[in-house]
All heavy atoms as an XYZ file, in Angstrom:
944
protein
N       5.449    -10.847     10.303
C       4.589     -9.659     10.267
C       4.407     -9.178      8.856
O       3.364     -8.635      8.529
C       5.194     -8.671     11.137
C       4.347     -7.488     11.486
S       2.850     -7.891     12.255
C       2.569     -6.555     13.186
N       5.472     -9.294      7.982
C       5.447     -8.806      6.638
C       4.378     -9.576      5.845
O       3.710     -8.967      5.077
C       6.756     -8.794      5.964
C       7.427    -10.148      6.090
O       7.054    -10.996      6.809
O       8.438    -10.330      5.431
N       4.156    -10.876      6.096
C       3.209    -11.615      5.474
C       1.853    -11.256      5.801
O       0.855    -11.089      5.006
C       3.456    -13.106      5.713
C       4.645    -13.701      5.147
C       4.861    -15.069      5.464
N       3.931    -15.875      4.664
C       3.642    -17.142      4.831
N       4.246    -17.829      5.808
N       2.832    -17.784      4.054
N       1.594    -10.769      6.989
C       0.302    -10.345      7.547
C       0.040     -8.954      6.827
O      -1.076     -8.789      6.411
C       0.287    -10.253      8.993
C       0.355    -11.624      9.746
C      -1.034     -9.519      9.461
C       0.582    -11.550     11.167
N       0.977     -8.119      6.821
C       0.807     -6.891      6.158
C       0.481     -7.011      4.681
O      -0.469     -6.408      4.159
C       2.036     -5.989      6.261
C       2.070     -4.701      5.501
C       1.531     -3.499      6.019
C       2.593     -4.647      4.146
C       1.520     -2.378      5.249
C       2.586     -3.431      3.439
C       1.995     -2.379      3.999
O       1.953     -1.148      3.252
N       1.263     -7.872      3.998
C       0.992     -8.070      2.534
C      -0.426     -8.613      2.261
O      -1.160     -8.174      1.356
C       2.003     -8.959      1.941
N      -0.920     -9.574      3.154
C      -2.105    -10.133      2.948
C      -3.242     -9.197      3.223
O      -4.225     -8.941      2.437
C      -2.390    -11.319      3.935
C      -3.642    -12.060      3.696
C      -3.746    -13.320      4.595
N      -2.606    -14.135      4.585
C      -1.929    -14.381      5.712
N      -2.254    -13.801      6.963
N      -0.894    -15.068      5.731
N      -3.133     -8.414      4.315
C      -4.213     -7.365      4.667
C      -4.204     -6.235      3.696
O      -5.291     -5.843      3.223
C      -4.028     -6.846      6.149
C      -4.632     -7.737      7.148
C      -4.045     -8.829      7.781
C      -6.116     -7.834      7.386
N      -5.017     -9.407      8.571
C      -6.241     -8.820      8.304
C      -7.199     -7.077      7.036
C      -7.441     -9.078      8.968
C      -8.371     -7.437      7.497
C      -8.489     -8.403      8.460
N      -3.041     -5.661      3.414
C      -3.079     -4.508      2.480
C      -3.501     -4.961      1.081
O      -4.243     -4.301      0.478
C      -1.561     -3.889      2.465
C      -1.318     -3.280      3.722
C      -1.492     -2.860      1.297
C      -2.206     -2.207      4.273
N      -3.101     -6.180      0.711
C      -3.489     -6.723     -0.553
C      -5.016     -6.924     -0.613
O      -5.634     -6.536     -1.653
N      -5.569     -7.345      0.416
C      -7.033     -7.713      0.514
C      -7.779     -6.361      0.426
O      -8.760     -6.141     -0.189
C      -7.406     -8.444      1.778
O      -6.769     -9.677      1.738
N      -7.303     -5.310      1.203
C      -7.900     -4.053      1.302
C      -8.012     -3.423     -0.039
O      -8.942     -2.874     -0.443
C      -7.288     -3.199      2.369
C      -7.620     -3.668      3.810
C      -7.744     -1.707      2.305
C      -6.721     -3.080      4.870
N      -6.782     -3.326     -0.658
C      -6.748     -2.695     -1.955
C      -7.426     -3.415     -3.079
O      -8.044     -2.821     -4.007
C      -5.298     -2.364     -2.404
C      -4.735     -1.108     -1.682
C      -3.788     -1.279     -0.734
C      -5.180      0.135     -2.052
C      -3.303     -0.137     -0.067
C      -4.724      1.207     -1.408
C      -3.750      1.119     -0.428
N      -7.544     -4.710     -2.992
C      -8.314     -5.466     -3.970
C      -9.696     -5.170     -3.777
O     -10.549     -4.924     -4.890
C      -8.043     -6.996     -3.896
O      -6.718     -7.270     -3.998
C      -8.871     -7.784     -4.791
N     -10.332     -5.071     -2.553
C     -11.648     -4.777     -2.276
C     -12.009     -3.391     -2.818
O     -13.027     -3.054     -3.426
C     -11.998     -5.018     -0.843
C     -13.372     -4.348     -0.556
C     -11.975     -6.511     -0.513
N     -11.125     -2.383     -2.432
C     -11.317     -1.020     -2.777
C     -11.300     -0.889     -4.386
O     -12.027     -0.171     -4.981
C     -10.297     -0.104     -2.174
C     -10.511     -0.053     -0.709
C     -10.215      1.269     -2.911
C      -9.293      0.654      0.021
N     -10.377     -1.683     -5.048
C     -10.290     -1.648     -6.543
C     -11.675     -2.093     -7.106
O     -12.104     -1.547     -8.142
N     -12.206     -3.100     -6.642
C     -13.468     -3.744     -7.035
C     -14.668     -2.784     -6.774
O     -15.354     -2.436     -7.696
C     -13.754     -5.105     -6.570
C     -15.119     -5.580     -6.997
C     -12.711     -6.067     -7.147
N     -14.698     -2.306     -5.638
C     -15.842     -1.365     -5.279
C     -15.801     -0.030     -6.062
O     -16.738      0.437     -6.362
C     -15.741     -1.110     -3.656
C     -16.142     -2.366     -2.853
C     -16.638      0.054     -3.301
C     -15.940     -2.180     -1.438
N     -14.541      0.421     -6.269
C     -14.420      1.619     -7.037
C     -15.002      1.724     -8.442
O     -15.378      2.768     -8.942
N     -15.218      0.473     -8.980
C     -15.822      0.434    -10.320
C     -17.329      0.600    -10.219
O     -18.031      0.981    -11.132
C     -15.590     -0.961    -11.027
C     -14.166     -1.064    -11.574
C     -13.297     -1.959    -10.963
C     -13.747     -0.333    -12.663
C     -12.103     -2.066    -11.521
C     -12.579     -0.369    -13.121
C     -11.672     -1.313    -12.478
N     -17.957      0.578     -9.026
C     -19.330      0.731     -8.788
C     -19.689      2.011     -8.011
O     -20.804      2.436     -8.107
C     -19.896     -0.526     -8.042
C     -19.639     -1.851     -8.755
C     -18.636     -2.624     -8.369
C     -20.418     -2.155     -9.832
C     -18.413     -3.836     -9.023
C     -20.162     -3.342    -10.596
C     -19.168     -4.220    -10.223
N     -18.745      2.390     -7.245
C     -18.959      3.680     -6.348
C     -17.851      4.611     -6.599
O     -16.649      4.253     -6.531
C     -18.876      3.183     -4.832
C     -19.115      4.450     -3.972
C     -19.965      2.220     -4.560
N     -18.217      5.886     -6.992
C     -17.229      6.858     -7.303
C     -16.577      7.542     -5.945
O     -15.457      7.930     -6.021
C     -17.807      7.959     -8.177
C     -18.269      7.467     -9.480
C     -17.163      6.721    -10.298
O     -16.094      7.308    -10.433
N     -17.279      5.567    -10.842
N     -17.397      7.757     -4.995
C     -17.004      8.317     -3.722
C     -17.069      7.292     -2.667
O     -18.208      6.999     -2.154
C     -17.792      9.542     -3.363
C     -17.536     10.684     -4.315
O     -16.409     10.852     -4.808
O     -18.464     11.463     -4.613
N     -16.044      6.769     -2.102
C     -15.972      5.853     -1.082
C     -16.038      6.596      0.332
O     -15.126      7.291      0.566
C     -14.761      4.916     -1.124
C     -14.704      3.682     -0.226
C     -15.823      2.831     -0.547
C     -13.350      2.986     -0.452
N     -17.028      6.401      1.007
C     -17.273      6.986      2.308
C     -17.354      8.517      2.156
O     -17.230      9.313      3.186
C     -16.176      6.679      3.345
C     -16.004      5.202      3.589
C     -14.761      4.623      3.295
C     -17.052      4.364      3.907
C     -14.555      3.290      3.478
C     -16.797      3.007      4.050
C     -15.560      2.436      3.821
N     -17.567      9.119      1.025
C     -17.641     10.548      0.757
C     -16.324     11.123      0.928
O     -16.236     12.369      0.876
N     -15.244     10.426      1.064
C     -13.921     10.987      1.279
C     -12.989     10.607      0.159
O     -12.290     11.432     -0.442
C     -13.289     10.439      2.614
C     -14.150     10.818      3.797
C     -11.947     10.926      2.846
C     -13.810     10.251      5.087
N     -12.903      9.364     -0.223
C     -12.011      8.900     -1.275
C     -12.694      8.889     -2.597
O     -13.758      8.272     -2.728
C     -11.490      7.477     -0.992
C     -10.696      7.361      0.334
C     -10.298      5.901      0.609
C      -9.525      8.183      0.326
N     -12.139      9.580     -3.530
C     -12.664      9.710     -4.890
C     -12.018      8.761     -5.812
O     -10.820      8.778     -6.141
C     -12.627     11.074     -5.397
C     -13.156     12.106     -4.365
N     -14.509     12.177     -4.142
C     -12.472     12.979     -3.591
C     -14.695     13.089     -3.216
N     -13.459     13.582     -2.865
N     -12.704      7.781     -6.286
C     -12.150      6.683     -7.095
C     -12.540      6.775     -8.639
O     -13.639      7.160     -8.880
C     -12.565      5.321     -6.638
C     -12.214      5.082     -5.120
C     -12.878      3.837     -4.585
C     -10.781      4.999     -4.864
N     -11.695      6.467     -9.536
C     -12.064      6.459    -10.913
C     -11.157      5.241    -11.516
O     -10.518      4.562    -10.773
C     -11.681      7.710    -11.566
C     -10.418      8.287    -11.283
N      -9.239      7.896    -11.765
C     -10.054      9.272    -10.401
C      -8.157      8.555    -11.359
N      -8.728      9.394    -10.422
N     -11.294      5.061    -12.770
C     -10.799      3.795    -13.500
C      -9.274      3.621    -13.198
O      -8.881      2.520    -12.809
C     -11.085      3.849    -14.945
O     -12.469      3.945    -15.130
C     -10.674      2.592    -15.638
N      -8.453      4.642    -13.403
C      -7.061      4.498    -13.175
C      -6.720      4.118    -11.771
O      -5.888      3.370    -11.451
C      -6.362      5.754    -13.577
N      -7.411      4.768    -10.874
C      -7.228      4.455     -9.425
C      -7.612      2.948     -9.234
O      -6.833      2.303     -8.447
C      -8.177      5.390     -8.572
C      -7.402      6.179     -7.558
N      -7.772      7.524     -7.477
C      -6.520      5.985     -6.735
C      -6.974      8.020     -6.503
N      -6.268      7.143     -6.035
N      -8.686      2.535     -9.779
C      -9.167      1.156     -9.479
C      -8.263      0.124    -10.042
O      -7.923     -0.900     -9.283
C     -10.580      1.036     -9.999
C     -11.541      1.978     -9.388
O     -11.464      2.324     -8.348
N     -12.523      2.298    -10.168
N      -7.751      0.332    -11.157
C      -6.850     -0.591    -11.837
C      -5.521     -0.618    -11.012
O      -5.085     -1.762    -10.713
C      -6.547     -0.167    -13.298
C      -5.349     -0.994    -13.916
C      -7.806     -0.396    -14.104
N      -4.995      0.483    -10.577
C      -3.847      0.574     -9.717
C      -4.059     -0.125     -8.402
O      -3.162     -0.981     -8.030
C      -3.454      2.029     -9.447
C      -2.263      2.184     -8.637
C      -0.984      1.938     -9.284
C      -2.203      2.605     -7.364
C       0.165      2.039     -8.550
C      -1.096      2.675     -6.596
C       0.167      2.500     -7.228
N      -5.240      0.053     -7.800
C      -5.536     -0.597     -6.475
C      -5.575     -2.116     -6.697
O      -5.137     -2.949     -5.823
C      -6.797     -0.115     -5.949
C      -6.707      1.224     -5.338
N      -7.750      2.078     -5.247
C      -5.583      1.829     -4.749
C      -7.277      3.302     -4.698
N      -6.061      3.117     -4.460
N      -6.259     -2.640     -7.835
C      -6.305     -3.998     -8.058
C      -4.897     -4.713     -8.194
O      -4.734     -5.776     -7.797
C      -7.241     -4.313     -9.336
C      -8.665     -4.165     -9.068
C      -9.457     -4.293    -10.407
C      -9.112     -5.228     -8.096
N      -4.068     -4.015     -9.060
C      -2.686     -4.492     -9.211
C      -1.989     -4.591     -7.932
O      -1.306     -5.575     -7.684
C      -1.916     -3.619    -10.243
C      -2.458     -3.648    -11.661
C      -1.727     -2.660    -12.561
C      -2.177     -5.103    -12.286
N      -2.014     -3.537     -7.166
C      -1.236     -3.603     -5.831
C      -1.856     -4.645     -4.950
O      -1.153     -5.302     -4.252
C      -1.414     -2.103     -5.226
C      -0.607     -1.179     -6.016
C      -0.865     -2.240     -3.761
C       0.874     -1.449     -6.063
N      -3.214     -4.709     -4.943
C      -3.878     -5.765     -4.023
C      -3.637     -7.166     -4.448
O      -3.183     -7.909     -3.580
N      -3.698     -7.486     -5.713
C      -3.504     -8.805     -6.146
C      -1.960     -9.127     -5.914
O      -1.677    -10.381     -5.506
C      -3.878     -9.022     -7.615
C      -5.398     -8.835     -7.627
C      -3.342    -10.402     -8.228
C      -6.046     -8.850     -9.079
N      -1.106     -8.204     -6.157
C       0.268     -8.493     -5.859
C       0.631     -8.707     -4.422
O       1.355     -9.622     -4.071
C       1.161     -7.255     -6.345
O       0.910     -7.058     -7.744
C       2.663     -7.497     -6.274
N      -0.130     -7.981     -3.557
C       0.035     -8.236     -2.155
C      -0.388     -9.568     -1.638
O       0.175    -10.257     -0.866
N      -1.497     -9.932     -2.209
C      -2.081    -11.331     -1.824
C      -1.069    -12.343     -2.288
O      -0.848    -13.324     -1.588
C      -3.499    -11.491     -2.405
C      -4.492    -10.523     -1.645
C      -3.939    -12.954     -2.188
C      -5.757    -10.459     -2.241
N      -0.634    -12.267     -3.538
C       0.306    -13.190     -4.059
C       1.690    -13.234     -3.262
O       2.102    -14.286     -2.872
C       0.585    -12.971     -5.453
N       2.088    -12.111     -2.840
C       3.346    -11.999     -2.055
C       3.205    -12.539     -0.723
O       4.123    -13.128     -0.135
C       3.768    -10.505     -1.948
N       1.999    -12.550     -0.173
C       1.805    -13.116      1.161
C       1.882    -14.591      1.203
O       2.197    -15.175      2.356
C       0.453    -12.663      1.695
O      -0.562    -13.285      1.127
N       1.747    -15.338      0.089
C       1.915    -16.718      0.125
C       3.193    -17.282     -0.471
O       3.459    -18.416     -0.389
C       0.689    -17.383     -0.629
C      -0.570    -17.080      0.178
C       0.597    -16.964     -2.064
N       3.952    -16.333     -1.131
C       5.200    -16.780     -1.760
C       6.370    -16.483     -0.854
O       6.512    -15.375     -0.349
C       5.418    -16.031     -3.152
C       4.386    -16.356     -4.147
C       4.558    -15.397     -5.349
C       4.516    -17.834     -4.595
N       7.151    -17.451     -0.555
C       8.257    -17.268      0.445
C       9.251    -16.193      0.015
O       9.659    -16.206     -1.162
C       8.990    -18.639      0.455
C       7.997    -19.625     -0.073
C       7.152    -18.880     -0.945
N       9.529    -15.308      0.872
C      10.499    -14.194      0.649
C       9.916    -12.965     -0.064
O      10.629    -11.993     -0.040
N       8.815    -13.163     -0.615
C       8.189    -12.026     -1.447
C       7.467    -11.036     -0.546
O       7.435     -9.845     -0.876
C       7.267    -12.603     -2.459
C       7.916    -13.198     -3.573
C       8.834    -14.174     -3.659
C       7.692    -12.894     -4.911
N       9.260    -14.469     -4.870
C       8.562    -13.658     -5.783
C       6.807    -12.016     -5.727
C       8.592    -13.675     -7.129
C       6.882    -11.931     -7.047
C       7.706    -12.821     -7.784
N       6.963    -11.418      0.584
C       6.217    -10.573      1.459
C       7.039     -9.415      1.942
O       6.594     -8.301      2.029
C       5.593    -11.355      2.589
N       8.290     -9.708      2.420
C       9.201     -8.625      2.932
C       9.481     -7.661      1.837
O       9.356     -6.447      2.176
C      10.471     -9.218      3.425
C      11.445     -8.276      3.922
C      10.937     -7.416      5.059
C      12.807     -9.010      4.280
N       9.845     -8.072      0.642
C      10.015     -7.107     -0.389
C       8.844     -6.323     -0.812
O       8.823     -5.064     -1.028
C      10.646     -7.866     -1.676
C      11.961     -8.429     -1.470
C      12.997     -7.298     -1.272
N      14.285     -7.902     -0.840
C      14.878     -7.737      0.319
N      14.305     -6.902      1.247
N      15.931     -8.367      0.721
N       7.694     -6.961     -0.939
C       6.390     -6.256     -1.134
C       6.201     -5.180     -0.148
O       5.808     -4.017     -0.411
C       5.271     -7.142     -1.124
C       3.941     -6.497     -1.348
C       3.389     -6.132     -2.536
C       3.084     -6.267     -0.194
C       2.163     -5.468     -2.724
C       1.963     -5.613     -0.323
C       1.467     -5.281     -1.485
O       0.250     -4.568     -1.679
N       6.384     -5.569      1.077
C       6.107     -4.580      2.211
C       7.048     -3.387      2.148
O       6.607     -2.227      2.289
C       6.231     -5.281      3.699
O       5.408     -6.400      3.667
C       5.972     -4.453      4.749
N       8.338     -3.653      1.905
C       9.336     -2.631      1.844
C       9.023     -1.714      0.572
O       9.020     -0.430      0.729
C      10.689     -3.168      1.747
C      11.147     -3.865      3.026
C      12.440     -4.585      2.879
O      12.810     -5.027      1.883
N      13.136     -4.741      4.030
N       8.872     -2.413     -0.571
C       8.704     -1.487     -1.841
C       7.364     -0.860     -1.804
O       7.342      0.429     -2.160
C       8.845     -2.484     -2.951
C      10.231     -2.968     -3.235
C       8.330     -1.690     -4.295
C      10.385     -4.126     -4.133
N       6.270     -1.421     -1.310
C       4.965     -0.765     -1.356
C       5.010      0.461     -0.308
O       4.438      1.458     -0.541
C       3.838     -1.689     -1.106
O       3.909     -2.267      0.271
N       5.679      0.202      0.740
C       5.824      1.179      1.858
C       6.551      2.398      1.241
O       6.060      3.503      1.403
N       7.687      2.249      0.653
C       8.386      3.389      0.074
C       7.564      4.016     -1.060
O       7.456      5.262     -1.128
C       9.698      2.853     -0.505
C      10.733      2.564      0.641
C      10.418      4.032     -1.340
C      11.964      1.784      0.105
N       7.010      3.141     -1.873
C       6.189      3.776     -3.085
C       4.995      4.596     -2.486
O       4.756      5.758     -3.062
C       5.649      2.626     -3.905
N       4.276      4.128     -1.494
C       3.123      4.844     -0.893
C       3.570      6.152     -0.185
O       2.870      7.162     -0.238
C       2.267      4.009     -0.035
C       1.269      3.248     -0.781
C       1.343      1.917     -0.948
C       0.250      3.940     -1.470
C       0.354      1.211     -1.727
C      -0.607      3.303     -2.347
C      -0.587      1.883     -2.385
O      -1.543      1.264     -3.129
N       4.753      6.101      0.488
C       5.289      7.324      1.100
C       5.547      8.375     -0.017
O       5.179      9.535      0.092
C       6.522      7.082      1.877
C       6.388      6.522      3.224
C       7.742      6.155      3.891
C       5.657      7.566      4.168
N       6.313      7.942     -1.026
C       6.530      8.827     -2.174
C       5.332      9.389     -2.816
O       5.188     10.602     -3.143
C       7.491      8.117     -3.200
C       8.877      7.820     -2.733
C       9.598      7.067     -3.682
C       9.605      9.125     -2.377
N       4.365      8.476     -3.054
C       3.080      8.898     -3.676
C       2.301      9.837     -2.794
O       1.766     10.943     -3.322
C       2.188      7.684     -3.923
C       0.924      7.826     -4.716
C       1.259      8.446     -6.053
C       0.112      6.548     -4.839
N       2.332      9.666     -1.503
C       1.716     10.607     -0.569
C       2.334     11.892     -0.519
O       1.576     12.973     -0.609
N       3.595     12.005     -0.511
C       4.383     13.217     -0.575
C       4.109     13.961     -1.946
O       3.885     15.092     -2.010
C       5.818     13.093     -0.308
C       5.961     12.619      1.085
C       6.660     14.293     -0.555
C       7.380     12.052      1.428
N       4.169     13.188     -3.055
C       4.113     13.748     -4.335
C       2.787     14.355     -4.677
O       2.648     15.332     -5.275
C       4.438     12.603     -5.440
C       4.553     13.108     -6.815
C       5.689     14.105     -7.112
C       4.774     11.827     -7.774
N       1.774     13.718     -4.036
C       0.399     14.162     -4.188
C       0.148     15.551     -3.686
O      -0.696     16.262     -4.136
N       0.964     15.976     -2.752
C       0.787     17.430     -2.280
C       1.276     18.380     -3.210
O       0.895     19.552     -3.281
C       1.517     17.536     -0.924
C       0.902     16.863      0.246
C       1.372     15.707      0.903
C      -0.356     17.323      0.778
C       0.816     15.150      1.922
C      -0.884     16.662      1.824
C      -0.377     15.629      2.509
N       2.263     18.056     -4.058
C       2.921     18.874     -4.952
C       2.415     18.783     -6.421
O       2.435     19.752     -7.054
C       4.527     18.661     -4.951
C       5.002     18.919     -3.532
C       5.484     17.894     -2.749
C       5.244     20.217     -3.125
C       6.034     18.094     -1.563
C       5.742     20.452     -1.874
C       6.141     19.419     -1.079
N       2.025     17.588     -6.754
C       1.494     17.281     -8.110
C       0.165     16.564     -7.992
O       0.075     15.396     -8.136
C       2.462     16.479     -8.874
C       2.057     16.339    -10.299
C       3.901     16.948     -8.770
N      -0.910     17.304     -7.644
C      -2.231     16.736     -7.385
C      -2.853     15.944     -8.595
O      -3.666     15.038     -8.372
C      -3.090     17.732     -6.862
C      -2.376     19.024     -7.116
C      -0.951     18.674     -7.417
N      -2.457     16.270     -9.781
C      -2.976     15.585    -10.902
C      -2.104     14.451    -11.353
O      -2.479     13.716    -12.334
C      -3.180     16.582    -12.067
C      -4.228     17.551    -11.806
C      -5.647     16.980    -11.656
O      -6.002     16.015    -12.310
O      -6.382     17.472    -10.717
N      -1.139     14.121    -10.603
C      -0.102     13.098    -10.954
C       0.226     12.978    -12.401
O       0.048     11.845    -12.969
C      -0.567     11.793    -10.311
C       0.451     10.650    -10.110
C       1.538     11.090     -9.153
C      -0.167      9.382     -9.574
N       0.625     14.027    -12.970
C       1.101     14.091    -14.354
C      -0.044     13.564    -15.272
O       0.234     13.006    -16.350
C       2.427     13.180    -14.555
C       3.442     13.552    -13.548
C       3.790     12.636    -12.538
C       4.163     14.704    -13.609
C       4.736     12.955    -11.685
C       5.098     15.113    -12.691
C       5.475     14.167    -11.692
N      -1.252     13.941    -14.974
C      -2.356     13.576    -15.811
C      -2.916     12.180    -15.734
O      -3.792     11.832    -16.386
N      -2.304     11.407    -14.830
C      -2.759     10.008    -14.679
C      -3.976      9.870    -13.772
O      -4.927      9.111    -14.143
C      -1.663      9.186    -14.119
C      -0.413      8.979    -15.004
C       0.718      8.237    -14.259
C      -0.739      8.263    -16.250
N      -4.048     10.565    -12.717
C      -5.171     10.501    -11.765
C      -5.050     11.629    -10.825
O      -4.007     12.161    -10.621
C      -5.159      9.090    -10.972
C      -4.013      8.994    -10.003
S      -4.095      7.379     -9.151
C      -3.339      6.260    -10.386
N      -6.245     12.024    -10.260
C      -6.225     13.103     -9.361
C      -6.112     12.554     -7.898
O      -6.754     11.585     -7.529
C      -7.675     13.826     -9.430
C      -7.689     14.969     -8.423
N      -7.141     16.146     -8.574
C      -8.453     14.963     -7.248
C      -7.349     16.896     -7.528
N      -8.139     16.251     -6.629
N      -5.177     13.211     -7.164
C      -4.991     12.828     -5.780
C      -5.381     13.961     -4.903
O      -4.797     14.969     -4.828
C      -3.451     12.495     -5.530
C      -2.930     11.353     -6.338
C      -1.448     11.221     -6.185
C      -3.589     10.008     -5.907
N      -6.440     13.686     -4.079
C      -6.922     14.682     -3.125
C      -6.225     14.557     -1.844
O      -5.390     13.646     -1.669
C      -8.463     14.413     -2.799
N      -6.454     15.439     -0.957
C      -5.775     15.535      0.377
C      -6.037     14.139      1.106
O      -5.068     13.585      1.724
C      -6.353     16.638      1.251
C      -5.734     16.729      2.672
C      -4.231     16.840      2.628
C      -6.405     17.891      3.442
N      -7.282     13.705      1.042
C      -7.542     12.392      1.733
C      -6.785     11.223      1.070
O      -6.346     10.379      1.865
C      -9.073     12.099      1.590
O      -9.474     12.121      0.290
N      -6.628     11.224     -0.159
C      -5.778     10.177     -0.861
C      -4.434     10.272     -0.396
O      -3.771      9.231     -0.027
C      -5.746     10.356     -2.306
C      -7.097     10.183     -2.954
O      -7.809      9.282     -2.560
O      -7.476     11.016     -3.868
N      -3.793     11.507     -0.275
C      -2.472     11.678      0.198
C      -2.290     11.186      1.645
O      -1.317     10.545      1.998
C      -2.035     13.055      0.159
C      -1.989     13.574     -1.315
O      -1.918     12.883     -2.290
N      -2.280     14.923     -1.429
N      -3.223     11.391      2.480
C      -3.124     11.074      3.896
C      -3.181      9.502      3.920
O      -2.354      8.886      4.708
C      -4.238     11.599      4.674
C      -3.931     13.090      4.829
C      -4.356     10.998      6.089
C      -5.088     14.024      5.476
N      -4.098      8.878      3.249
C      -4.193      7.466      3.151
C      -2.824      6.803      2.757
O      -2.336      5.922      3.232
C      -5.367      6.969      2.345
C      -5.312      5.424      2.180
C      -6.630      7.285      3.031
N      -2.276      7.430      1.671
C      -0.983      6.897      1.062
C       0.108      6.951      2.094
O       0.950      6.053      2.267
C      -0.678      7.545     -0.226
C      -1.633      7.271     -1.339
N      -1.947      8.173     -2.248
C      -2.386      6.200     -1.563
C      -2.766      7.611     -3.211
N      -3.149      6.366     -2.687
N       0.153      8.152      2.770
C       1.226      8.347      3.839
C       1.085      7.364      4.951
O       2.100      6.850      5.472
C       1.150      9.723      4.318
C       1.632     10.830      3.419
C       1.432     12.256      3.997
C       3.090     10.638      3.091
N      -0.170      7.066      5.441
C      -0.393      6.110      6.485
C       0.031      4.654      6.105
O       0.843      4.024      6.757
C      -1.799      6.046      6.951
C      -2.178      4.882      7.935
C      -2.183      7.437      7.661
N      -0.402      4.205      4.882
C       0.050      3.007      4.421
C       1.524      2.875      4.156
O       2.189      1.902      4.406
C      -0.748      2.550      3.197
C      -2.205      2.123      3.534
C      -3.289      2.613      2.804
C      -2.455      1.051      4.445
C      -4.487      2.181      3.046
C      -3.724      0.646      4.786
C      -4.808      1.238      4.053
N       2.048      3.966      3.635
C       3.519      4.001      3.386
C       4.318      3.928      4.750
O       5.312      3.177      4.765
N       3.910      4.639      5.752
C       4.527      4.680      6.962
C       4.540      3.264      7.658
O       5.496      2.744      8.132
C       3.985      5.822      7.952
N       3.386      2.801      7.533
C       3.111      1.368      8.167
C       3.950      0.330      7.349
O       4.673     -0.454      8.086
C       1.709      0.887      8.075
C       1.264     -0.270      8.646
C       1.560     -0.236     10.243
C      -0.251     -0.482      8.490
N       4.013      0.375      6.108
C       4.727     -0.547      5.253
C       6.250     -0.441      5.537
O       6.966     -1.456      5.756
N       6.840      0.869      5.593
C       8.217      1.000      5.744
C       8.622      0.558      7.155
O       9.655     -0.039      7.515
C       8.669      2.403      5.607
O       7.861      3.268      6.174
C       8.620      2.753      4.018
N       7.716      0.883      8.186
C       8.057      0.482      9.579
C       8.158     -0.996      9.737
O       9.020     -1.565     10.247
C       6.981      0.980     10.531
C       7.267      0.572     11.939
C       8.305      1.161     12.706
C       6.523     -0.362     12.566
C       8.505      0.698     14.056
C       6.706     -0.816     13.930
C       7.690     -0.258     14.576
O       7.996     -0.637     15.852
N       7.097     -1.725      9.258
C       7.111     -3.136      9.222
C       8.171     -3.805      8.431
O       8.965     -4.687      8.894
C       5.691     -3.715      8.760
C       4.636     -3.301      9.845
C       5.766     -5.234      8.620
C       3.200     -3.667      9.373
N       8.467     -3.247      7.295
C       9.434     -3.875      6.402
C      10.826     -3.613      6.765
O      11.752     -4.592      6.518
N      11.161     -2.454      7.297
C      12.508     -2.229      7.630
C      12.812     -2.252      9.133
O      13.868     -2.686      9.527
C      12.889     -0.716      7.128
C      12.941     -0.701      5.681
C      11.959     -0.155      4.810
C      14.052     -1.275      4.887
C      12.013     -0.162      3.442
C      14.100     -1.265      3.567
C      13.024     -0.688      2.791
N      11.939     -1.632      9.974
C      12.298     -1.587     11.465
C      11.969     -2.860     12.198
O      12.696     -3.556     12.760
C      11.636     -0.420     12.141
C      11.892     -0.277     13.601
C      12.147      0.986     11.360
N      10.609     -3.250     12.109
C      10.104     -4.320     12.810
C      10.669     -5.553     12.392
O      11.116     -6.442     13.158
C       8.541     -4.392     12.704
C       7.799     -5.361     13.658
C       8.059     -4.979     15.056
C       6.356     -5.351     13.290
N      10.840     -5.802     11.054
C      11.401     -7.063     10.542
C      12.965     -7.145     10.998
O      13.475     -8.188     11.258
C      11.325     -7.049      9.039
C      10.846     -8.408      8.553
O      10.707     -9.429      9.357
N      10.453     -8.466      7.237
N      13.647     -6.056     10.949
C      15.114     -6.078     11.367
C      15.135     -6.360     12.851
O      16.058     -7.198     13.222
C      15.725     -4.656     11.059
O      15.580     -4.262      9.760
C      17.158     -4.690     11.494
N      14.367     -5.893     13.694
C      14.277     -6.226     15.108
C      14.034     -7.657     15.353
O      14.679     -8.225     16.178
C      13.243     -5.348     15.926
C      13.620     -3.872     15.981
O      14.821     -3.578     15.809
N      12.656     -3.048     16.231
N      13.212     -8.198     14.607
C      12.856     -9.705     14.702
C      14.075    -10.518     14.285
O      14.413    -11.588     14.930
C      11.675    -10.042     13.882
C      10.424     -9.544     14.340
C       9.286     -9.835     13.486
O       9.365    -10.220     12.265
N       8.013     -9.649     13.906
N      14.857    -10.046     13.239
C      15.999    -10.842     12.855
C      17.058    -10.758     13.931
O      17.778    -11.806     14.143
C      16.526    -10.368     11.576
C      15.685    -10.583     10.321
C      16.319     -9.858      9.075
C      15.503    -12.074     10.049
N      17.193     -9.646     14.542
C      18.292     -9.500     15.624
C      17.951    -10.382     16.820
O      18.758    -11.039     17.310
C      18.440     -7.974     16.095
C      19.229     -7.874     17.368
C      18.960     -7.122     14.869
N      16.646    -10.358     17.144
C      16.225    -11.281     18.267
C      16.459    -12.727     17.915
O      16.936    -13.469     18.773
C      14.726    -10.930     18.573
C      14.591     -9.545     19.198
C      14.228    -11.985     19.641
C      13.174     -9.019     19.377
N      16.121    -13.056     16.744
C      16.344    -14.487     16.338
C      17.780    -14.880     16.401
O      18.226    -16.002     16.762
C      15.767    -14.742     14.926
C      14.341    -14.777     14.830
C      13.689    -14.921     13.421
O      14.459    -14.884     12.495
N      12.415    -14.962     13.341
N      18.702    -14.034     16.016
C      20.090    -14.317     15.884
C      20.655    -14.421     17.384
O      21.510    -15.187     17.666
C      20.867    -13.225     15.236
C      20.688    -13.295     13.722
C      21.602    -12.214     13.001
C      21.329    -12.402     11.565
N      22.065    -11.363     10.784
N      20.194    -13.541     18.279
C      20.566    -13.636     19.676
C      20.135    -14.935     20.470
O      20.832    -15.477     21.290
C      20.132    -12.418     20.427
C      20.779    -11.217     20.223
C      20.293     -9.969     20.964
C      21.045     -8.746     20.618
N      20.405     -7.607     21.361
N      18.915    -15.483     20.078
C      18.517    -16.622     20.691
C      19.017    -17.869     20.085
O      18.930    -18.927     20.623
C      16.938    -16.658     20.691
O      16.538    -16.620     19.405
C      16.329    -15.500     21.498
N      19.578    -17.808     18.901
C      20.067    -18.949     18.166
C      21.445    -19.455     18.652
O      22.169    -18.808     19.381
C      20.128    -18.674     16.714
């Protein structure tokens, strides 16, 4: 499941990163600019690479999940993200959703699969 998450999240963020260079307001909700786009491209390409490298997908899922949860929470308190980029409410919600999904898949779902595999072995 972690490989699927890494591949899909990586693909989504890569596409958003590329589109962001041409469109400033995605769906009229997400406001993208250069720093946002570069960050999305880095996260996206890393996710795609992690999905094909053995063992990397789980770490990518866990680390990106935690990072997005922290970014989503931090965005409510520091909306200018220390001068790096502006985080609107919609950005924070998206980050919290992806963060919750990543931490659930990386820590809960994956742990349950390992326990089931050990019991059947």
